[in-house]
N, C-alpha and C positions, 0 to 999 in steps of 0.2 A: 776774107769776107766775114764780117762780124754779124752775129745775130742779136737782135734786141731781146731782152729778157721777157718772158711771158708775163702778161698782166695778171695781177692777183684778183680773184673774185671779191666782190664787196662783202663786208662783214655784216652779220645780223645785228641790228641795233636792239639791245636789251635795256630794260628799264628797272630802276630800283623802286620797289613797292613802299607804300606808307607802312608805318607801324603805329598801332593805336597806343595812346598814352592817356588813360582816364584817371583824373584826379578823384580822390575820395569824396571831395565836395560835390562832384557830379552825381555820385550814387546817393549821397545824402539828400540832394535836391530831388532826385527821382523818387526816393522813398517818401518824401513829403508830398510830392505831387500825386503819387500813386494813392495815398490815403486821403488826400484832401480834394483832389480834382479829377484825376483819371479814374480812380476807383477801379471798377471791373472792366473799364473800356480798354480794349487791346488794339484799337485802331492806331496806325502809325502817327507819331507826333514829330513835328519839325524841331530840329536841333541844329546847332552850329559847332564847328570845331575851328582850330587855328593851326597853321603851320608856318614855318619860316624858311628862308634860304639856308641851305646847308644843314637842315634839321628835318629828317624824314619822319619825325613823330607827328601824328595827328592828335593834337591836344584837346581834350574836353574837360571843362571845369564846371563849377556851379552856374556860371553864366551861359552854359550851353543851351539852356531852354529859353533864354531871352533873345529870341530870333529877331524881333523887331528893333531891339536896341543894341544889336551887335556892333562891334567895332572898338572895343576898349582894350585889346591886348596889343601893346605897343610893338611896332615894327613887324607885324605878322600879317598873314593873309587869311581871309575867312573862307571856310569850306562849309557847304550846306549839306544837310542829310536828314535822315529819318531814323527814329528809334521805334521799334515795335516790341513792347514789353508784354510778355504773356503772363497768364495768371497761374500756370503750373509748370513744373519742370517737364512733365509729359508733353504738354503743348509745345514747349520750347523745342524738345527733341523731334516732335512730329512735324514741325513746320517745313514746308516745301522750300528748301534752300535755293534751288534753281529758280523758283518763281520769284523769290525775294530779289535775287541778283538780277533777274530779267527785268523786274519792275524798276529797279534802280537804274539799270542801263537804259531803259526806255525814257526815264526822266532826262538823262544826258542827251540821248539821241533826239528827243523832241525839242530840247533847248537849242541843239545845233541846227536842226532843220528850220526852226522858227526864227533863228537869229538872236534869241534871248541870250545864248552863251557868249555872243560877241560883246554884249553889254554887261553881263554878269559872269565873271570868270570862276565864280564859286562852283559852277556846274562841271568844270573840268576836274575838280577834286571832290566830286560828289561822293557821299558814302551812305551806307545803310547799316543799322545796328539791330540785330536780333538779341533780345535780352530776356532774362527771367530774374526778377528781384525777389529773393526770399527774404522779405522784410522781417519776419520773425527771428531769423538767425543772422541777418545782415550778411548774407552771402549773395553774390551777384554773378550770374552766368551771362556771358555775352560773346558775340561773334560779329566782327566787322566785315563788311564787304565794301571794297573800293572798286566799283565797276570800271573796267577798261574795255572800250569797244575795239574789236579786232578787225583789221583790214583784210581784204581778200588775199593780199600778198604781204609778206613781212616787210617792215621798214629796214632799210640797209644804209650803210655808210661806207665810203671808199676805204680800202684796206690800209693805206699808208697815211693819207691826209684827212681822213674823215673825222677823227676826234683828236683835238689838240688843245693844250692849255692856251687860253686867250693871251697870256703874257708872252707866249712864244710867237704870236702872230701880230699882236698890236703893241705899240710902244706905250709907255706909262702915261703920257699925256692923253692919248686917245682913250685909254682905259679909265682914267680919272674923269674925262668928259662924260663917258658912258655912265659911270657911277653917280656923278653929280646930277645929271639930268634924269636918270632913272629914279634916284631918291626923291627928286623934286616931284616927279609924277606920282610917286607913292605917298607923298605928303608925310615923309618920315618925321619932320619936325613937329607935327601936331601931337605926337604921342599916342595916336590911335592906330587901329588896324588900317591897312592900305585900302583905298577905294576899291570897290568890287570889280572895276574894269581895268586894273593895273597889274594883275598877276602876269599877264602877257602883254608885250608892247612891240612896236615897230622900231627898228634902228637903222640909221643910214649915216654915212659920213657926209660932211659938208662939201659942197661942190668947190668951194674956194679954199677952205682950210682943212687939210687932211687929218688934223688932230682933233677936230670938232665933230662930235657925234650928236645927231638929232634923235630925239625919242618922240614917238607919237602913239596914239591910241588906235586900237583895231577899228574903231568906228570911222577913222579917217583914212581907211585903206587906199581908196582910189587916188585921192589927192597926194597922199604921202609918197606913193611910188612913182609919181609922175617924173619922167626923164631918168628913172633908175632902171638899169638893165635887170631883167628877172634873175640872172645868176647872182646878182648882188643883194637880192632881197634877204633881209635878216630879221629874225625874231629874237627878242630877249625875253626870258621868263625866269621868274623866281624859282630856282631849282632847289627842292628840299634834299636832293641826293648829295652824298659825299663820296660816292664811288668814282674812281678815276675815268671809267669808260661807260658809265651807265647814268643817263639822265633820270630825273625823277618821274614818278608815276603820272602827274597831271599832263605831261607832254603827250602821252599816248592819245588821249581824247582830243587834245588840241590839234594834233597832226591830222586826225580824221576830219576835224572841222575844216582845216585848210583844204583838204582834198575835196570835201563835199561842197563847200561854199565857193571856193576860189579855183577849183579844178587844178590844183598844183600837183606836180610830180616831184618837185625838188624845193628845198628851202634850207637856208643857213640858220642855225639856232645858237644863240649864246645862252649857255646854262649859267645864270647869274648866281654866284655863290659868295657868301660872306664868311669872314673869319669868326671863330667861336668867341674870342675875346675882343676882337677889333672889327667892328662892322664895316669900317672903311677899307679893310683889306679884302679885295676881291680877286686876289692873284690866283685863287684856285678855280676860277670860272673857266668853263670849257667853250670851245667853238666847235660845233658839230655840223657837218654837212649831211643832210638827210635825204635819201631817195624814198619816194612814196609810189612804188609801181602798182600796177593792177587797176581793175575797175572798181567802182563803188556804186551800189544801187540805192534805191530809196528805202529798202527793207532794213529793219533793225539788224545791225551786225551782231555776230556772236560776241560774247563777253566773258571775261574772267575777272577775278578780284577778291575771292574769299581769303581772308587773312589766315596765315598759319599760326598755330599756337606756340607756346614756349618750347615744345618738343620738336618743332619744325614740321608738324603735320597739320593738315587741314582739320580744324576742329575748334571748339569753343574754348574760351578761357574762363577762369573762375577767380574772383577776388573775394576774400573773406575779411570783412571789416569788423567782425565781432570783437577781436582783441583791442580795437581802438575805441570801442564804445563803452559807455558807463553801464555796468551790469544792471543798475536799476532801470535804465532806459531800455535795455534789451528785454527785461522782464515785462515792462509796461507794454512794449510793442507786441510781444508774444501773446499777452492776455487779450488785448483789445483790438487786434488788427481787423477782424471781421466787422465788429460793431463800430469801429472808428469811421468806417466808410459810410455808415448809415446817417440819414438825415431824418429826424423825427419831428413831426408836427403834433403839438399837444393842444387840442381844442378844449379849453377849460384850464384855468390856472388856480383853481381852488384847492380843496383838500386832496382830491385825486391827482390833480396836475402837479402839486408840490411833491407828493411821494413818488409818482411815476418819474418825474424829472430826476430826483435824487437817485433812484434805482438805475435809471438809464446811465447816468454819469458814473455810477459805481461799476457798471458793466463796461464802460469805456466809450460810450457814445459821445461824440464831440460836437455834434451839430443839432441843436434843439431850438425850436421856435414855439413860443407861448402865444396863444390867442385867447383873449378874454375882453369883455366890455365892462367889467366891474371894477370897483375900487376897494382897497383894503379897509375893512370895518374893524371895530374894536373886538368883535367876537372871533375874528379870523386867526390872529397869531397863535393862540393856544392849540389850534387844530391844524394849522397850515404852516409847516416848518420853514418856509422860505420868507415869511413875513415877520416884522417886528412891531412892537408897540409904537415906535416912531413912524412906521409906515401908516399905521391906522390913524395917528394924529394928523398926518399930512393928507390922509385920504388918497394915497398914491394909486394910480392904475395898477391892477393886479399883475397884468402881463409884464409891465415895465419893472415893477418891484421884484417879481420872481426872477427875471433875467439878471438884474443887478446882483441879487443874492447868489445866484449860481456862479457869477464871475468872481465874487468874493471868496467862494468856496474853492474854486479852481480857475485861476485866471486864463488857463489855456483853452477853455471851452469856447466854442463859437455859439453864442446864444442871443436870441432877439425876442423882444416882447412887442406884440402888436395889439393895440386897442381896437377891437373890431366886434361888431354885433353880427352874429350869424343869422341870415334870413330864416324865418321859421314859419311853417304852415299855420294858418290861423292868426298870424300877426301881420296885418296888412302893411305893405310898403307905401311910403309917400308917393312914389311915382315909378313908372317903368324904368326911367333913367337911373333912379336910385337902386332899383333891383339889379339892373344890368351892371352897375358899378360894383355892387357888393358881390354878385355872382362871379364876375370876372376876377376880382381880387381873391376870393376864396378858391376859385379854380386854379389860379396861378400858384397859390400857396400849396395846394394839393399836388400839383404837377412838380413843384420844386423839391418835394420830400419823398422819401421812400416808404415810410410807415406813418400812419395816421392814428392817433389815439383819440377816441371819443370819450370825453371826461366832463361833459357839461351837466348842469343841474337838471335840465328838463329833457323830456323825451323828444319833443319836437325839434330841439336844437340839433339833434343828431341826424335828422332826416337828410338835409342837403349834403352834409359831409359824406353820408352813406352813399348817396347818388354819385357824388363826384369821385369817391374812392373806387366805386365799381366802374364808372366810366373811364377813369384814368388807369385802371388796373394796378391799384396800390394795395399794400397790406393795410388792413384796417383792424385795429384792436379796440374792442368796446368794453368799457368797465362802468357798471351801474350799481348803485347802492339802494337798498331798502333800509328799514329801521334796523333789522338784525339779519338781513340777507344781502347777498351780492351776486352779481353775474359778471363773469369775464368770458369773452368769446372773441373768436376771429371770424371775420366775414368771409364768405365764400368767394371764389374767383369767378369772374364773368368773362374770361377770355374764351374765344371760340374754339381754339385747338388745344387738345389735351397733349402734353408732352409724351413722347414715346416711352420714357422711363416710368411713367405713372401707370399703375394697374387700373385699368378702366373699370374693373369689377369692384374695386374697393370704394369705401365712402371717402373719396378724395375731395380736395378743396373745391373742385368745380360743382360738386353736388350739395355743398353746404349752404345753408341759408344765412341771412343777415339778421340784424336786430329786429327788423320789422316783418320777417317772413312768417312768424307765428300769429300775426295780427290780421283781423278781418275788418279793421277800421283804419282809416288814415290818421296820422298824427295831427293833433289839433291843439288849440290854446289850452294849456294846463296851468297858466299863471293867474288868470283873471278870477275874481270872485272867490278868493280862498280865505279861509279863516286863519287866525294867527298860528294855530298849531300846524295847519297845512302849509303855511309859508316857510316854516322852519325846515331846513334840509339837514339838520344835525342827526347823525346816526350813532350807533355805538362806535366810539373812536377807533377801536381796533380794526373795524371793517375796512376802513380806508387804507391802512397800512397793509393789511393782508391782501386785499383785492388788487391794490396797485402793484405789489410785489409779484403776484401771480400774472398780472397783465404783462409786465416786462419779461418775466421768465417765459411766458408763452411766445413772445416775439423772439427772444434769444433762441429758444428751441426751434422755432420755425426757420430762422435764418441759418441754423446749423444743420437742418435736415436737407438731404440731397435734393428733394423735390420742392423745397421752400414752400410757397403758398399752396402748392398742390399736395402737400403732405397729407396722407389719410389720417382720419381720427381713429387711432388704434385703441383697442380695448385690452385691459389686463384684468384678470380675475383676482389677483392678489398683489400686494406691494412687494412681495418677494419674487414675483415673476421677473425674468430677465427681459430687458428692453432691447429693441433693435438698434437704437442709436445711443451714443454716449450720454446725451442730455435727456434721454428718456422719450416718452411718448409726447405727441402734440395734440391735445384734445381739441374738440370744436368748441365746447362750452364747459365752463366750470360754474356750477351753482353752489354757493356756500350758505350754510345755515349755522349762525353763531349760537343759536339756542341749543343745538345738539353738537356743536363743534365738529361738524362734518361737511364734506363736499361731495357733490354728485357730478360725474362726468356725463354730459348729455350731448346728443347729436340732434340736429334739426335740418330737415331738407329745405332746399331752396323752393320758394313758392312762386308759381307762374303768375300769380295775381298780386305779388308783393308791391307795395306802394313806393318802394325805394330802390330795389335792385332787379326787378323783373325786366325782361326784354322790352316790354311795352314802355316802361318808364325810361329806360336808358336810351331807346331809340328816339323817344320824344325829346329828351334832353339834348341829344346830339343834333336833332333836327331844328329845334326851336330855342334851345338855350335859355336865356333870361326870360323870354316871353312865357315859356312853360313854367318856370319857377314862379313868376309873378302871379300866374293864375292859381297856383297851389297856395301861395301866401294869402291871396284874397279869399279863397274858398277851398278848404281841405277836401270837401266832398268831390271836388274836381278829380282828385287822385283816385277816389273810389270808382267814379264813373269811367275814368280812363282805363283802369285795370280790369274792370268787370266785376268789382266787388259789389257795386250797387245792384246789378242784376242778380248776383248771388244772394244778397239780402232779400230782394223781392221774391226770388224763387223759394227761399226758406220760409218767408212769412206766409206765402200763398199755398204752401204744401198742405195737402189734406192728410192729417195724421190720425190714425185710428188707434185707440188704446184698447188693448185686449186684456181685460182683467179676469183672471181665473182663480178660483179658490183651490187651494191645495187639499 
């Protein structure tokens, strides 16, 4: 009596993970986007990668950020993902890695449950990248996560017949039919990436011709399997793996989708693989029988997927591109990184505007917008260095001429000139519609920039920008000239909440006043009925250069202070005193006197009846907008009535003052 050999238990099916392969052009593009678009924004950004059959590398290149125009890497498949680029290495290390992996897994699971993954196979190879781009040194720290959803019970395959070479089971004609029809589905001849719904496909033999293999899309699931026994249902997928017994990583998520959407416990899988040098050679393809036991609930499954580093351990990788970079480029990046992210709005393109712009460019600011409504006159070029005699002959608009001059000095700067008249109290507007148009345009300009420089000739032209700067919570730097004096100041912050890092007892940014906080009258028309000497705005020439330089240095010091706009106005008793921060103190106001070649550092408190930045004014602007501004243009006294200055004047005039004169 003979005994049959005992059956062997099924084998655990294991999968070959992706390996990240990031081209240097990807990091260069990230550096550019970081400085020009993302700036300090660390929110995840959409990216794409590519992989190919028999190549487990997930490739990212310069086009990785062009999500909407993906599909130009020939004979490849597209994978979608996110990159979260932190601002510091400490933030990179402190990130919750499990939360990142879970969020990525949830993207895959949501796509499976909604059916989106059936139409877009990029979700089966979804990935997430945590990165820190040290742009000053051109070092990039990164860690890839390729989330794989885990079933309740492991996938298995029969011990003897579960994993076989396809050529050992199918004849050459049948394999060629599979290759030809799958390549047609992938649109290989187009020279583009495969369509997003072709990484996985359905395969069945023809009912009449055993050597003919039909290929279909997942979206045709029900019709495709009509009259086909379930034990013959076969999936073909572009397998990035080259291991003889391990399918590639995307199959894990796909099998979970089959189990969830189609309630399958078994499927045949063709791991479609191509030769390295001959893409028509698919002889290394596998035929795998997959068992999918166990239940599956609606809850998000557990997941794995963080990539191991070059040491074979779970951890981040580092790429150093500094040796590949021009030393001059590295030096430029290190110097101007912080300021290159700034967008500066210069209201006024005259003497102050020209010098401020040149100084900003010298510090590395690359986004500047000029606003002015004047034209270049014959007296301008000798005092305003961005204009030429030819500009004055042509009477060119100042903002436009200044922008063109900046581009000639440095073609890489992003500069724009806007010919615009700022609405001013005491200067009536033609209509409410005209006021609304102008207010909306100026508000939009303020919103789009980080720092606002007030450089106009008149006091009243600075009123509306002051209101908008406070309402939009922007850095406002004010620079004003007298004949032989100047004022450079930063406006106070009007945000409601004081950051925890700020000493509430110090004279911080939230306590500082604006240009109008020391006034007890509203700004009004200062241009009408002026004699010739009053019309001339020429001051001692050195004042403009000195004050412009101090205005820019104040901004730079503010940006490099840990509390930025909230930085306190520190006081020092001597120039030999040590300062807390490398660039020194950040004063509130600098008042310069050329007659004595001296400067005074002054502080001024915010005034609750200020006609530009008081809560009353800001609330009225937020409530009524252009209507509020229109009233102020028509009648500046309206601002005094609104803030309570009128009552203050009346109370002062009606006060009964007794003079007590005593002889000594």
